Steps between C-alpha positions, in 0.01 A plus 500: 500500500666824388232730362328779691298788364572832666171634362336328796757640745307739725639491855240586762591322822742697717832340595637567848878464479642439846874463465844651488662778306880513516787658312604260222857490370553265205858408406639258241769260618706237313420249774388492862789570738660220696589560867767769515453605135491858373347489152438781247140605434315740271207695642196483272225656708428686820144586602198406709414132485392225738216257438222733614630797302557288187149357515319829561702673228409230248133513601476877460666486158214270398243739654402255773348669807745445783581608853869512595546386860878530493667612824729800463682721745648849495843425354629580150412160352143534629472843342612351169231233539228758562610694193484187283156410635376853428586456131265199502221699662556324832627563848596257774232405751773446759711814552705510818689783665820305560727252323554424133432223252764232450703413193579199287786418262431260213804320360424400139714229341568472124214248458254748653471313830477734798591479867424756768648661809240693701512745791170555677336827602156618609339253257588223747302656785121454486241613751138403529373854546621604153360187339160534669474856366499370140153517343459147358190427293347152489597436137850651506805308384789489748868445420748371759859382458704252699762766575255670733353182648849370585617818674499523882161678509346284227257344746331840526417479129371144534274592793368802308430291190317245713262775612401599143178383333541167321371667183835681467718309252865473602770453238803383696850484352727340763818573303850384594442560872252211507746293704501766770121510543383309810266219394211627710521845339506353150206269556293777661506682166378200301124534529255429212515848343881493483697456176866412555753558221841330515801433280698177462719549809209598723292205382792269579478619861123442522473175304686175441581630149442825306238349269139606435372170638701527823400863543134405449536251784627779725217737399237230555606475864376856553224513236661796319608593146852574383743589224827315441761688296751268330724725291520369140193281557293807579247499782241247610170591661347258747143564607234300681253513212713445186781278368861612538565758227840577348559861394817500283748787530554769238826476308719799587865596527572501874714785634455401864229347718492765774135577575366222274302338781357834613402582142329164464308548824395851394370369167316223684339754734410726207320215327312407815406867545337478156299195603707262286537135599829382650637358173439820301640710785810278504555554127490874570756440775721318249473796263586763762794292625607447138533875456675551836782255424590679177621799703760552770367519855151422622332829410422427132135394529300605192213743464198394295641633171826309539312188611276518193806523277662207679190282453437595137 
């Protein structure tokens, strides 16, 4: 399944993006350093990134109604974040008088594979009072990432989510920090209106093998739907009411894969906001991610004009 018609793309459901914004520095390296190494690197990008920022940026470029619940402080990096959000017609729902957002360095190898070093900031400190002040409607879509759930105050987010109406659909991307998420926190998020999206490595942690059939077995335990992203095989959607569906990838020239997962999740959310089924929304995720990986850094999500050209 590869075809979608953007003529039917009309996002209506609001997406609440609860996540992190950090300073992203992307550098190209010949190889990852060994202990004691000092290797040369070429800086390719410096700007505001982080899973939450990447997702909300991609959503707004596709004209999806969104609320940015991204903690920021009063430091210079936070001011840069607020400026970037303003250009998208947004502000942060969580503005604090002290502290600053953290930063992350992506090391990109010649094959496009990326590894990260991250330093936390205010985005790792969650409080229930801020979360309870969010105006959540019954049919909103909610985005959460494993980075936030794994952090020391991640239980605050889990408890808050547990208090929301079960009509709120959660799209949860556990990401590479999945191994750091306590099992009880993870399972508390997996209620019937949750969609979990994972890549090959994350599925290997959850299942006996990173295959659609093994992942379906995991999802069946919790009676939820999911998306399994398998690189050159594309993505597979697993739902309770339909056969496993393969959504092949788009053929592109990969520059690097920074932000590919965030782009995919944003496309998935955008499709769901339009009322599309999970398979069609996943194809849109493949398309958005396909555009992102053709550019350096994770900030290259397309607007509707560029997406139309990509799909034509």
